[in-house]
C-alpha positions in Angstrom: -12.0 14.9 33.1 -12.2 10.8 33.1 -15.9 10.9 33.7 -16.7 13.2 30.9 -14.3 11.2 28.5 -16.1 8.0 29.3 -19.6 9.6 28.7 -18.3 10.9 25.3 -17.1 7.5 24.2 -20.4 5.8 25.5 -22.5 8.4 23.6 -20.1 8.0 20.3 -20.5 4.3 20.3 -24.3 4.5 20.5 -24.3 7.1 17.6 -22.1 4.9 15.7 -24.2 1.8 16.1 -27.4 3.5 14.8 -25.8 5.0 11.8 -24.3 1.5 11.1 -27.7 -0.1 11.3 -29.4 2.5 8.9 -26.8 1.7 6.1 -27.0 -2.0 6.8 -30.7 -1.9 6.3 -30.5 -0.5 2.8 -30.6 -2.5 -0.4 -27.6 -5.1 -1.3 -25.3 -3.7 -4.0 -26.6 -6.5 -6.0 -30.0 -5.2 -6.5 -28.8 -1.6 -7.5 -29.6 -0.4 -10.9 -26.3 1.4 -11.6 -26.0 4.4 -13.9 -26.8 4.7 -17.8 -24.2 7.0 -19.8 -25.4 9.3 -22.5 -23.8 12.3 -24.3 -20.6 10.2 -24.4 -18.0 12.5 -26.2 -14.1 12.3 -26.6 -12.0 15.2 -25.7 -8.4 16.0 -26.2 -7.7 14.9 -22.8 -10.3 11.9 -21.9 -14.1 12.0 -22.1 -17.2 13.2 -20.7 -20.7 11.7 -20.4 -23.9 12.3 -18.5 -25.1 9.9 -16.0 -28.7 8.9 -15.3 -29.7 6.5 -12.4 -30.9 3.6 -14.4 -33.6 2.2 -12.1 -35.0 2.9 -8.8 -32.5 4.2 -6.1 -31.2 1.6 -3.8 -29.4 4.2 -1.4 -26.7 1.4 -0.3 -24.1 4.0 0.3 -26.5 7.1 1.0 -28.7 8.7 -1.0 -28.3 8.0 -4.7 -27.9 10.8 -7.1 -30.3 10.8 -10.0 -28.0 12.7 -12.4 -24.2 13.0 -12.6 -21.6 14.5 -14.9 -18.6 12.4 -15.8 -15.3 13.9 -16.5 -12.7 11.6 -17.4 -8.9 13.3 -17.7 -5.9 11.5 -18.8 -2.8 13.0 -17.5 -0.2 10.7 -18.8 -0.3 11.9 -22.4 -1.1 8.4 -23.3 -4.5 8.2 -24.9 -6.1 4.8 -25.5 -7.3 6.0 -28.7 -5.6 7.7 -31.7 -5.5 11.8 -31.6 -8.1 13.5 -33.6 
């Protein structure tokens, strides 16, 4: 039992080290382009927007997604703008 546990720990530490090395080799966050918002619309409970990657992906936290849908929902009943 102890031998198999020791082998598992040794294997897990090697696997973790290779994943960490891969992540550290990605571009620094300062070089990442961020996202550009379009089709921004206020709703009764928040807002929605389409987000598109604003430049070449840097993949610092994994594979960058090129297009996203943003939905912000205020649940407190207090809106930052007057009711429409």
